[in-house]
N, C-alpha and C positions, 0 to 999 in steps of 0.2 A: 594729617592731624584729625581730619574728620573720620576716617576709616579706623583710626586707633581709638578715638572716643567711642565709636560704635561698638568695636570689639570689646573695650573695657566695660561699656554698659551692659552688653549681653553676658559676659562672664560674671560680673558682679551680680546682675540681676538673677542669673541661674543659680548662683551661690546662695542667694537669699530665698529663692522659691522652691528649690528642689528638695531640700531636707524634709523629711516625713513629718507633717504636722496636720493640723485640723483640716485645712482645705484639701490637701492631698489625700487624706484619708477618706474624706467624703466623696470626692471625685472618683476615686478608686472604687469605693463601695458601690456607687452608682453605675460605674462602668461595668462591674462584675454582673450586676443585675441587668445591665442594658436598660436602665430606667432613666430616660431623659438625661443620659450622661454628657452629651455635647452641650445641652442646656446648662448643666451645672458648670461645665468646663468654661463655657462662653461667658457666664456671669462672673466667675473668678477672673477671667482675662480682663473683662471690661471694668471691674473694680480696681484691678492692678493698674491698668492704664490711666484710669481717672486719678488714683492716688499718687502715682509716679509723677504724672504731669502737674499735679497740685504741688508736690514736693519740690520738683525741680524748678518750677516757675514761681517760687516765693511761699509756698504753703508750709515748708518746713519751719520758717521763722514764726509764722502764724501759730502753728501748733505748740512751738516751744514756749509761746507766750500765754497760751491757754491749756495748762497742764490738766484742768478739770475735766476737759473733754476726753482725755485719756482715762481718767478716774472713772467717769460715768460709763464709758464703753467697757472698761475692765470689770466692774461689778456685774454689768449685764452680760458680759461674756462668761464669767464664772457660773452664773445661774444657768445660762443656756447649755453651757459645756457639761455641767454636772447633770442637768436634766437628760441630755442625750447620751451620756454614759450610763445613766441609770436604765434607760430604754435598752441599750445595747446588753447590759448585765442581765436584765429581765429575759431577753431573748436567749442568752447563753443558758441560763438556769432552766428555763422552760423547754429549750431544745425542741421547738415546734417549727423546724425549718421545712421548706418545701423546695423543689427543684426550681432553678432559676427562672425558667420559662413561666412558672406559675406565680412567682414572686413579682414580677414586673409591673402588674396592675396595681400594686398596693400604694404607690405614691403617684399623685397626679402632677402635671407639670406645675401648677400653682404651688403644690407643697414643696417641690423641688426648688423652685425659685425663691420662695420664702426662707426655707432652710439654708440654701447656699448664701443668700444675703446675710443671714443671721450668722452663719460659720465664719463669713469673711469680716463683716463690718462690727461685730461684737468682739473681736479678737484684737486687743490693743497692739499685739505683736505685729500685726499687718500694717498699722500706722507707723510703728517704729522702723520696720524694715523698708517700707515704700516711701513714705513722706519723709521720715527723719534721715535715714541713713543713705537711701538712694538719692532722695531729694537733696540732702545735704552735699553729696559728692557732685551731683549734677549741677547744683548751682555755682560750683567753683569753675565751670566751663563757661566760655563766652561765645557768642554768635552761633555760627552753624555747628560748632563742636558740641554746644549744649544741646541742640536738637538731636544730633547723632547719638549722643550718650542716652537721652531720653528714649529715642526709638529703640536702641540696642536693648535696654532693660525690658522694654515693652514687647520686643520680639522674643525675648527669653520666656516671658510669661506665656505668650502665645504658643510657642513651640513646646514648652513643657506640659501645659494643661491639655492641649490637643493630643500630644503624644501619650499622656497618661491615660485619658479617656479611651483613646483607640486601643491601646495595648490591653487595658483591663477588659474591654468588651470582647477582644479576640481571645483573651484567656478565660472567659465566662464558662466554657464547657468544663474546664478544670476547676477553677475557683468558685464556681456557682453551685457545687454540690453542698448538701446540707452540712456535712462535716467541715468543709472548708469555710463555709459561711459562718459556722459557729466559732471557729478560730479566728476569723477576721473580725467578728463582732467583739470578741475578747480583746484583740489587739486594739481596735478602735476605741473601746472603753478605757483602756489604759492610757492610750494617747490623750484622750479628752480629759481624763483626770489629771494627768501630768501637766498638761498646758494650763488647766484651771488652777493647778497648785503654783506653777510658775507665775501666773497672773497675780494671784493672791500675794506672793512673795514680793512681786514688784510693786504692788500697791502699798504694802506695808513699808517698803523702803522709801517711799516718795515722801 
């Protein structure tokens, strides 16, 4: 039963984390630039572990009782995502890209940490996926099975983000060219705007 709970947690966690979104786009971008990409991946993992633990062990009920927390994070997320998209669009229009080995120094570790935290914690979908959905499913388990389910979902986050950061860095010679960087920035801008729009629709429906 414990093994089954762990496996279900891993599969469900992977299903929630792997679809291309804001976190994945940012880690992918930093991996291609080889710009503290493991720092970004580690922050995403730590945030996921914290939120999943919060949800599985009672936080899902607390969040359901405090919907204004999602609203505050949602509006903050919309502002941040549109600002990030605007920067990416500006880069695409100006087309002033350099080779990846010259770009690496543009962002400091502190900037990467702050941006990764913003990308993660200002996106209400993160709370819905980790605290509400994963936490809600995990709360139905009892005893050791609950811990196994939580561990499985956390393991999925660890595996995915480390794999994403490593793969992106290895593909940097191909994806780090100015042309590829311009295409990637365009895709990231579209993703950021799409997520911002989905958050806006979600807030209107509340």
